BALOBA-1460 file (C-alpha; in Angstrom, 3 decimals):
// residues 285
<rec num="1" residu="m" x="0.444" y="0.197" z="-0.017"/>
<rec num="2" residu="g" x="1.526" y="3.262" z="-0.960"/>
<rec num="3" residu="t" x="1.448" y="6.326" z="-3.234"/>
<rec num="4" residu="h" x="4.271" y="5.456" z="-5.404"/>
<rec num="5" residu="s" x="3.283" y="6.613" z="-8.884"/>
<rec num="6" residu="k" x="4.351" y="3.415" z="-10.593"/>
<rec num="7" residu="s" x="1.662" y="1.531" z="-8.775"/>
<rec num="8" residu="p" x="-0.413" y="3.900" z="-6.386"/>
<rec num="9" residu="s" x="-2.947" y="2.515" z="-3.966"/>
<rec num="10" residu="h" x="-6.812" y="3.699" z="-4.598"/>
<rec num="11" residu="v" x="-9.399" y="4.329" z="-2.250"/>
<rec num="12" residu="l" x="-12.133" y="1.679" z="-2.531"/>
<rec num="13" residu="s" x="-15.307" y="3.794" z="-1.683"/>
<rec num="14" residu="s" x="-14.327" y="6.587" z="-4.426"/>
<rec num="15" residu="g" x="-11.436" y="5.054" z="-6.768"/>
<rec num="16" residu="q" x="-9.320" y="8.149" z="-6.088"/>
<rec num="17" residu="t" x="-5.939" y="7.663" z="-5.884"/>
<rec num="18" residu="l" x="-4.469" y="7.393" z="-2.556"/>
<rec num="19" residu="s" x="-2.146" y="10.416" z="-2.707"/>
<rec num="20" residu="s" x="-5.334" y="12.478" z="-3.970"/>
<rec num="21" residu="h" x="-7.238" y="11.575" z="-1.082"/>
<rec num="22" residu="l" x="-4.651" y="12.230" z="1.340"/>
<rec num="23" residu="a" x="-4.024" y="15.636" z="-0.200"/>
<rec num="24" residu="s" x="-7.740" y="16.333" z="0.044"/>
<rec num="25" residu="h" x="-7.704" y="15.254" z="4.072"/>
<rec num="26" residu="p" x="-4.103" y="16.340" z="5.329"/>
<rec num="27" residu="d" x="-4.966" y="15.345" z="8.787"/>
<rec num="28" residu="l" x="-4.739" y="12.184" z="7.851"/>
<rec num="29" residu="i" x="-1.083" y="12.329" z="7.403"/>
<rec num="30" residu="g" x="-0.558" y="14.758" z="10.328"/>
<rec num="31" residu="t" x="1.210" y="17.818" z="10.870"/>
<rec num="32" residu="p" x="4.519" y="16.305" z="11.960"/>
<rec num="33" residu="v" x="4.528" y="13.930" z="8.952"/>
<rec num="34" residu="l" x="3.649" y="17.035" z="6.305"/>
<rec num="35" residu="n" x="6.532" y="19.056" z="8.052"/>
<rec num="36" residu="k" x="9.120" y="16.471" z="8.104"/>
<rec num="37" residu="f" x="8.610" y="15.119" z="4.468"/>
<rec num="38" residu="k" x="7.608" y="18.491" z="3.007"/>
<rec num="39" residu="d" x="10.442" y="18.224" z="0.300"/>
<rec num="40" residu="e" x="9.448" y="14.572" z="-0.741"/>
<rec num="41" residu="g" x="5.610" y="15.674" z="-1.493"/>
<rec num="42" residu="a" x="3.887" y="15.066" z="1.567"/>
<rec num="43" residu="e" x="1.455" y="18.029" z="1.023"/>
<rec num="44" residu="e" x="0.611" y="16.533" z="-2.203"/>
<rec num="45" residu="g" x="-0.498" y="13.322" z="-0.380"/>
<rec num="46" residu="n" x="2.618" y="11.292" z="-0.992"/>
<rec num="47" residu="l" x="3.273" y="8.951" z="1.915"/>
<rec num="48" residu="p" x="7.156" y="8.520" z="2.811"/>
<rec num="49" residu="f" x="6.833" y="5.090" z="2.841"/>
<rec num="50" residu="l" x="5.425" y="1.942" z="1.174"/>
<rec num="51" residu="l" x="3.732" y="-0.799" z="3.369"/>
<rec num="52" residu="k" x="3.769" y="-4.788" z="2.415"/>
<rec num="53" residu="v" x="2.480" y="-7.665" z="4.420"/>
<rec num="54" residu="l" x="4.418" y="-10.578" z="4.163"/>
<rec num="55" residu="s" x="3.622" y="-14.418" z="4.735"/>
<rec num="56" residu="v" x="6.493" y="-16.306" z="3.693"/>
<rec num="57" residu="e" x="6.512" y="-20.140" z="3.157"/>
<rec num="58" residu="k" x="9.065" y="-20.611" z="0.785"/>
<rec num="59" residu="a" x="12.322" y="-18.085" z="0.991"/>
<rec num="60" residu="l" x="12.011" y="-15.062" z="-0.807"/>
<rec num="61" residu="s" x="14.910" y="-13.876" z="-3.132"/>
<rec num="62" residu="i" x="18.130" y="-12.805" z="-1.029"/>
<rec num="63" residu="q" x="18.516" y="-8.998" z="-2.385"/>
<rec num="64" residu="t" x="20.427" y="-5.627" z="-1.553"/>
<rec num="65" residu="h" x="19.375" y="-2.153" z="-2.359"/>
<rec num="66" residu="p" x="21.804" y="0.523" z="-3.592"/>
<rec num="67" residu="d" x="22.315" y="3.942" z="-1.734"/>
<rec num="68" residu="k" x="21.208" y="7.271" z="-2.864"/>
<rec num="69" residu="r" x="24.036" y="8.233" z="-4.545"/>
<rec num="70" residu="s" x="24.550" y="5.209" z="-6.578"/>
<rec num="71" residu="a" x="20.953" y="4.839" z="-7.449"/>
<rec num="72" residu="e" x="21.251" y="8.604" z="-8.847"/>
<rec num="73" residu="i" x="24.302" y="7.777" z="-10.870"/>
<rec num="74" residu="l" x="22.802" y="4.389" z="-12.435"/>
<rec num="75" residu="y" x="19.541" y="6.055" z="-13.523"/>
<rec num="76" residu="k" x="21.294" y="9.229" z="-14.767"/>
<rec num="77" residu="q" x="23.751" y="6.844" z="-17.100"/>
<rec num="78" residu="q" x="21.483" y="4.815" z="-18.389"/>
<rec num="79" residu="p" x="17.564" y="6.251" z="-17.691"/>
<rec num="80" residu="d" x="15.855" y="4.524" z="-20.809"/>
<rec num="81" residu="i" x="17.135" y="1.069" z="-19.417"/>
<rec num="82" residu="y" x="16.910" y="1.676" z="-15.716"/>
<rec num="83" residu="k" x="13.245" y="2.270" z="-15.876"/>
<rec num="84" residu="g" x="11.493" y="-1.273" z="-15.393"/>
<rec num="85" residu="a" x="11.429" y="-2.623" z="-11.659"/>
<rec num="86" residu="h" x="14.284" y="-4.096" z="-10.258"/>
<rec num="87" residu="i" x="18.063" y="-4.779" z="-10.384"/>
<rec num="88" residu="f" x="18.565" y="-8.742" z="-10.262"/>
<rec num="89" residu="l" x="21.836" y="-10.375" z="-9.223"/>
<rec num="90" residu="i" x="20.992" y="-13.998" z="-9.584"/>
<rec num="91" residu="l" x="24.014" y="-16.805" z="-9.209"/>
<rec num="92" residu="g" x="26.118" y="-13.947" z="-10.148"/>
<rec num="93" residu="i" x="23.654" y="-12.617" z="-12.694"/>
<rec num="94" residu="f" x="23.364" y="-9.134" z="-12.714"/>
<rec num="95" residu="k" x="20.696" y="-7.182" z="-14.790"/>
<rec num="96" residu="t" x="19.625" y="-4.011" z="-13.977"/>
<rec num="97" residu="f" x="15.877" y="-2.288" z="-14.112"/>
<rec num="98" residu="l" x="15.328" y="0.847" z="-11.854"/>
<rec num="99" residu="s" x="12.345" y="3.011" z="-12.064"/>
<rec num="100" residu="d" x="13.494" y="5.925" z="-10.282"/>
<rec num="101" residu="a" x="16.843" y="7.255" z="-8.739"/>
<rec num="102" residu="n" x="15.951" y="6.468" z="-5.217"/>
<rec num="103" residu="h" x="17.311" y="4.160" z="-2.435"/>
<rec num="104" residu="k" x="15.407" y="1.766" z="-0.502"/>
<rec num="105" residu="p" x="16.042" y="1.377" z="3.120"/>
<rec num="106" residu="e" x="13.427" y="-0.820" z="4.697"/>
<rec num="107" residu="m" x="12.234" y="-2.489" z="8.018"/>
<rec num="108" residu="a" x="10.535" y="-5.738" z="9.067"/>
<rec num="109" residu="l" x="8.255" y="-5.741" z="11.937"/>
<rec num="110" residu="a" x="7.278" y="-9.477" z="13.216"/>
<rec num="111" residu="l" x="3.835" y="-10.505" z="13.059"/>
<rec num="112" residu="t" x="4.870" y="-14.151" z="13.785"/>
<rec num="113" residu="p" x="7.749" y="-16.025" z="14.773"/>
<rec num="114" residu="f" x="10.090" y="-14.881" z="11.805"/>
<rec num="115" residu="q" x="13.202" y="-15.937" z="9.945"/>
<rec num="116" residu="a" x="15.336" y="-13.847" z="7.802"/>
<rec num="117" residu="l" x="19.019" y="-13.836" z="6.667"/>
<rec num="118" residu="c" x="20.608" y="-10.157" z="7.119"/>
<rec num="119" residu="g" x="24.180" y="-8.900" z="6.649"/>
<rec num="120" residu="f" x="27.177" y="-10.541" z="6.612"/>
<rec num="121" residu="r" x="28.271" y="-13.093" z="9.291"/>
<rec num="122" residu="p" x="31.564" y="-12.255" z="11.395"/>
<rec num="123" residu="l" x="34.848" y="-13.057" z="9.308"/>
<rec num="124" residu="t" x="35.255" y="-15.591" z="12.159"/>
<rec num="125" residu="e" x="32.063" y="-17.373" z="11.551"/>
<rec num="126" residu="i" x="32.551" y="-17.558" z="8.117"/>
<rec num="127" residu="a" x="36.040" y="-19.092" z="8.393"/>
<rec num="128" residu="f" x="34.782" y="-21.575" z="11.028"/>
<rec num="129" residu="f" x="31.962" y="-23.037" z="8.425"/>
<rec num="130" residu="l" x="34.782" y="-22.998" z="5.511"/>
<rec num="131" residu="s" x="36.763" y="-25.155" z="8.116"/>
<rec num="132" residu="r" x="33.974" y="-27.357" z="8.779"/>
<rec num="133" residu="t" x="32.561" y="-27.523" z="5.346"/>
<rec num="134" residu="p" x="34.695" y="-28.581" z="2.417"/>
<rec num="135" residu="e" x="31.935" y="-28.356" z="-0.071"/>
<rec num="136" residu="f" x="31.428" y="-24.713" z="0.977"/>
<rec num="137" residu="r" x="35.461" y="-24.173" z="0.898"/>
<rec num="138" residu="n" x="35.366" y="-26.112" z="-2.684"/>
<rec num="139" residu="l" x="33.902" y="-23.135" z="-4.255"/>
<rec num="140" residu="i" x="36.627" y="-20.628" z="-4.001"/>
<rec num="141" residu="p" x="39.738" y="-20.667" z="-5.767"/>
<rec num="142" residu="p" x="42.815" y="-20.890" z="-3.434"/>
<rec num="143" residu="s" x="44.210" y="-17.622" z="-3.744"/>
<rec num="144" residu="i" x="41.141" y="-15.961" z="-2.447"/>
<rec num="145" residu="l" x="40.621" y="-18.474" z="0.124"/>
<rec num="146" residu="s" x="44.189" y="-18.153" z="1.519"/>
<rec num="147" residu="a" x="44.057" y="-14.146" z="1.307"/>
<rec num="148" residu="f" x="40.501" y="-14.586" z="3.360"/>
<rec num="149" residu="l" x="41.930" y="-17.206" z="5.988"/>
<rec num="150" residu="s" x="45.135" y="-14.829" z="6.436"/>
<rec num="151" residu="i" x="42.870" y="-12.130" z="7.664"/>
<rec num="152" residu="y" x="39.702" y="-13.388" z="9.373"/>
<rec num="153" residu="n" x="41.098" y="-13.010" z="12.736"/>
<rec num="154" residu="s" x="41.969" y="-9.455" z="12.336"/>
<rec num="155" residu="y" x="41.768" y="-7.052" z="15.188"/>
<rec num="156" residu="n" x="40.273" y="-4.482" z="12.631"/>
<rec num="157" residu="p" x="37.496" y="-6.534" z="10.852"/>
<rec num="158" residu="e" x="36.016" y="-3.521" z="9.289"/>
<rec num="159" residu="g" x="39.412" y="-2.425" z="7.557"/>
<rec num="160" residu="q" x="39.876" y="-2.156" z="3.668"/>
<rec num="161" residu="e" x="42.096" y="-5.056" z="3.453"/>
<rec num="162" residu="e" x="39.467" y="-7.471" z="5.196"/>
<rec num="163" residu="k" x="36.353" y="-5.842" z="3.629"/>
<rec num="164" residu="v" x="38.422" y="-6.479" z="0.131"/>
<rec num="165" residu="a" x="38.960" y="-10.181" z="1.279"/>
<rec num="166" residu="l" x="34.840" y="-10.590" z="2.160"/>
<rec num="167" residu="k" x="34.212" y="-8.961" z="-1.047"/>
<rec num="168" residu="n" x="36.488" y="-11.215" z="-3.032"/>
<rec num="169" residu="l" x="35.239" y="-14.236" z="-1.365"/>
<rec num="170" residu="f" x="31.772" y="-13.653" z="-1.783"/>
<rec num="171" residu="s" x="31.890" y="-12.683" z="-5.352"/>
<rec num="172" residu="s" x="34.051" y="-16.156" z="-5.980"/>
<rec num="173" residu="i" x="31.464" y="-17.929" z="-4.615"/>
<rec num="174" residu="m" x="28.490" y="-16.306" z="-6.732"/>
<rec num="175" residu="t" x="30.212" y="-16.468" z="-10.076"/>
<rec num="176" residu="t" x="31.057" y="-20.210" z="-9.497"/>
<rec num="177" residu="p" x="29.567" y="-22.162" z="-12.603"/>
<rec num="178" residu="e" x="26.464" y="-23.576" z="-11.984"/>
<rec num="179" residu="d" x="27.761" y="-27.228" z="-12.592"/>
<rec num="180" residu="k" x="30.013" y="-27.139" z="-10.039"/>
<rec num="181" residu="v" x="27.633" y="-25.349" z="-7.521"/>
<rec num="182" residu="r" x="25.026" y="-28.324" z="-7.957"/>
<rec num="183" residu="k" x="27.687" y="-30.612" z="-7.507"/>
<rec num="184" residu="q" x="28.867" y="-29.310" z="-4.233"/>
<rec num="185" residu="l" x="25.315" y="-28.486" z="-2.903"/>
<rec num="186" residu="d" x="24.089" y="-32.066" z="-3.955"/>
<rec num="187" residu="a" x="27.542" y="-33.544" z="-1.968"/>
<rec num="188" residu="l" x="26.756" y="-31.069" z="1.071"/>
<rec num="189" residu="l" x="23.121" y="-32.215" z="1.084"/>
<rec num="190" residu="e" x="23.793" y="-35.680" z="0.848"/>
<rec num="191" residu="r" x="26.230" y="-35.903" z="3.492"/>
<rec num="192" residu="y" x="23.895" y="-33.693" z="5.816"/>
<rec num="193" residu="a" x="21.299" y="-36.698" z="5.279"/>
<rec num="194" residu="k" x="23.292" y="-39.283" z="6.482"/>
<rec num="195" residu="g" x="23.970" y="-37.660" z="9.641"/>
<rec num="196" residu="v" x="25.380" y="-34.680" z="11.152"/>
<rec num="197" residu="n" x="28.864" y="-34.640" z="12.825"/>
<rec num="198" residu="e" x="29.363" y="-32.903" z="16.270"/>
<rec num="199" residu="s" x="31.176" y="-30.006" z="14.738"/>
<rec num="200" residu="d" x="28.189" y="-28.922" z="12.561"/>
<rec num="201" residu="d" x="26.025" y="-25.998" z="13.304"/>
<rec num="202" residu="n" x="22.533" y="-27.983" z="13.600"/>
<rec num="203" residu="e" x="20.542" y="-24.826" z="13.216"/>
<rec num="204" residu="v" x="22.568" y="-23.955" z="10.207"/>
<rec num="205" residu="v" x="22.325" y="-27.823" z="8.975"/>
<rec num="206" residu="e" x="18.556" y="-27.428" z="9.243"/>
<rec num="207" residu="l" x="18.523" y="-23.940" z="7.229"/>
<rec num="208" residu="v" x="20.805" y="-25.421" z="4.385"/>
<rec num="209" residu="t" x="18.566" y="-28.622" z="4.243"/>
<rec num="210" residu="r" x="15.451" y="-26.430" z="3.802"/>
<rec num="211" residu="l" x="16.804" y="-24.060" z="1.361"/>
<rec num="212" residu="g" x="18.319" y="-26.993" z="-0.726"/>
<rec num="213" residu="a" x="15.030" y="-28.245" z="-1.074"/>
<rec num="214" residu="q" x="13.215" y="-25.119" z="-1.916"/>
<rec num="215" residu="f" x="15.914" y="-24.214" z="-4.525"/>
<rec num="216" residu="p" x="18.029" y="-27.062" z="-5.938"/>
<rec num="217" residu="g" x="21.163" y="-26.156" z="-7.334"/>
<rec num="218" residu="d" x="21.108" y="-22.585" z="-6.315"/>
<rec num="219" residu="v" x="24.271" y="-20.914" z="-5.022"/>
<rec num="220" residu="g" x="22.286" y="-18.833" z="-2.942"/>
<rec num="221" residu="v" x="22.092" y="-22.030" z="-0.608"/>
<rec num="222" residu="f" x="25.495" y="-21.212" z="0.569"/>
<rec num="223" residu="c" x="24.918" y="-17.834" z="1.642"/>
<rec num="224" residu="a" x="23.345" y="-19.560" z="4.707"/>
<rec num="225" residu="f" x="27.420" y="-19.884" z="5.613"/>
<rec num="226" residu="m" x="27.853" y="-15.969" z="5.104"/>
<rec num="227" residu="l" x="24.767" y="-14.076" z="6.268"/>
<rec num="228" residu="n" x="23.750" y="-13.952" z="9.987"/>
<rec num="229" residu="f" x="20.583" y="-16.151" z="10.417"/>
<rec num="230" residu="v" x="18.024" y="-13.901" z="12.458"/>
<rec num="231" residu="k" x="15.168" y="-15.267" z="14.248"/>
<rec num="232" residu="l" x="12.465" y="-12.469" z="15.518"/>
<rec num="233" residu="e" x="9.739" y="-12.944" z="17.606"/>
<rec num="234" residu="p" x="6.513" y="-11.038" z="17.254"/>
<rec num="235" residu="g" x="6.920" y="-7.212" z="17.452"/>
<rec num="236" residu="e" x="10.677" y="-7.530" z="17.260"/>
<rec num="237" residu="a" x="12.031" y="-5.697" z="14.139"/>
<rec num="238" residu="i" x="15.010" y="-5.514" z="11.939"/>
<rec num="239" residu="f" x="16.530" y="-2.475" z="9.850"/>
<rec num="240" residu="l" x="18.191" y="-2.990" z="6.587"/>
<rec num="241" residu="g" x="20.375" y="-0.077" z="5.144"/>
<rec num="242" residu="a" x="21.355" y="0.408" z="1.573"/>
<rec num="243" residu="g" x="24.000" y="-2.662" z="0.483"/>
<rec num="244" residu="e" x="22.943" y="-4.898" z="2.978"/>
<rec num="245" residu="p" x="22.205" y="-8.298" z="1.761"/>
<rec num="246" residu="h" x="19.249" y="-10.059" z="3.199"/>
<rec num="247" residu="a" x="16.382" y="-12.502" z="2.699"/>
<rec num="248" residu="y" x="13.316" y="-13.220" z="4.387"/>
<rec num="249" residu="v" x="12.949" y="-17.037" z="5.164"/>
<rec num="250" residu="y" x="9.860" y="-17.812" z="6.735"/>
<rec num="251" residu="g" x="7.129" y="-16.101" z="8.917"/>
<rec num="252" residu="g" x="4.809" y="-13.295" z="8.703"/>
<rec num="253" residu="a" x="5.816" y="-9.568" z="8.926"/>
<rec num="254" residu="y" x="5.012" y="-6.206" z="8.014"/>
<rec num="255" residu="l" x="7.588" y="-4.699" z="5.729"/>
<rec num="256" residu="f" x="8.244" y="-0.879" z="5.645"/>
<rec num="257" residu="h" x="10.443" y="0.958" z="3.239"/>
<rec num="258" residu="a" x="10.652" y="3.922" z="1.266"/>
<rec num="259" residu="p" x="8.569" y="4.395" z="-1.768"/>
<rec num="260" residu="r" x="10.922" y="3.119" z="-4.517"/>
<rec num="261" residu="t" x="11.074" y="0.174" z="-6.615"/>
<rec num="262" residu="l" x="14.864" y="-0.261" z="-6.618"/>
<rec num="263" residu="i" x="16.152" y="-3.296" z="-5.625"/>
<rec num="264" residu="h" x="19.116" y="-5.858" z="-6.412"/>
<rec num="265" residu="f" x="17.982" y="-9.298" z="-6.252"/>
<rec num="266" residu="l" x="20.797" y="-11.679" z="-5.792"/>
<rec num="267" residu="f" x="19.473" y="-15.618" z="-5.260"/>
<rec num="268" residu="f" x="16.846" y="-18.094" z="-5.254"/>
<rec num="269" residu="q" x="15.566" y="-17.014" z="-8.386"/>
<rec num="270" residu="n" x="16.848" y="-19.591" z="-10.671"/>
<rec num="271" residu="a" x="14.374" y="-18.764" z="-13.693"/>
<rec num="272" residu="l" x="16.178" y="-15.787" z="-14.372"/>
<rec num="273" residu="n" x="19.731" y="-17.597" z="-15.410"/>
<rec num="274" residu="a" x="19.323" y="-15.825" z="-18.737"/>
<rec num="275" residu="w" x="20.512" y="-12.637" z="-17.448"/>
<rec num="276" residu="r" x="24.087" y="-12.963" z="-17.008"/>
<rec num="277" residu="t" x="27.024" y="-10.533" z="-16.408"/>
<rec num="278" residu="r" x="29.679" y="-11.117" z="-13.722"/>
<rec num="279" residu="t" x="29.746" y="-8.546" z="-10.978"/>
<rec num="280" residu="t" x="28.701" y="-8.088" z="-7.452"/>
<rec num="281" residu="s" x="30.142" y="-4.504" z="-6.796"/>
<rec num="282" residu="s" x="26.847" y="-3.401" z="-5.340"/>
<rec num="283" residu="v" x="26.975" y="-5.254" z="-2.313"/>
<rec num="284" residu="q" x="28.334" y="-3.556" z="0.780"/>
<rec num="285" residu="v" x="30.721" y="-5.568" z="2.796"/>
């Protein structure tokens, strides 16, 4: 529900667009919102957010959103191309369609017990999974793996060298040839089906098994080893800023985000394999 020009909501009783109705009834928006979001067109009835209601049985795409500056640059460079709905980056596939030059921070508020993948795990946790999961490790070129393992225990995990190592690790996994991904994922799921080792994380084993069943052969399943697995109770919420990879895995939630249609879809969307280039430059680490 919202007032975005690409797909505005309408008032059922009158057929008016929601923005027209709100412009005629500014009391429904309220003076604080009108004042704070004046430059965004609040007086013309434009809401500063979109509201969605999610009911997730099958995990949604892993995605990330560009920041305001990146969105403006992309839209300015190729406005004729960037006028669709989304940016897709699936299995290392990057295809861009923007409908505007704006960013899209968002917040999910749980209505039921809710699960999500959100942001990168600490480097030490990723290294732990690399050491315990040969199928995950086998996706990564030796030089990139060695560079990451040499800095994962750094005292400055936010340092530039550490960020580059994580970005290279993530990029190498996402651009792994599909046949290799499928081979390693099938081997991993077969091993888990035979029984979990003491060194395995039971929660991650369950998540990988579930995602593997939902998305056979999808490299996004390996993101369970790289992204934080977050569980929310009703009333709890998470905020997701620009460039932060995330996916909603299970449960019901309200989703609030800026009124934009600008998204990078990363994984769990095998059907879009025809759109393929090799970049993951938009993901923030």
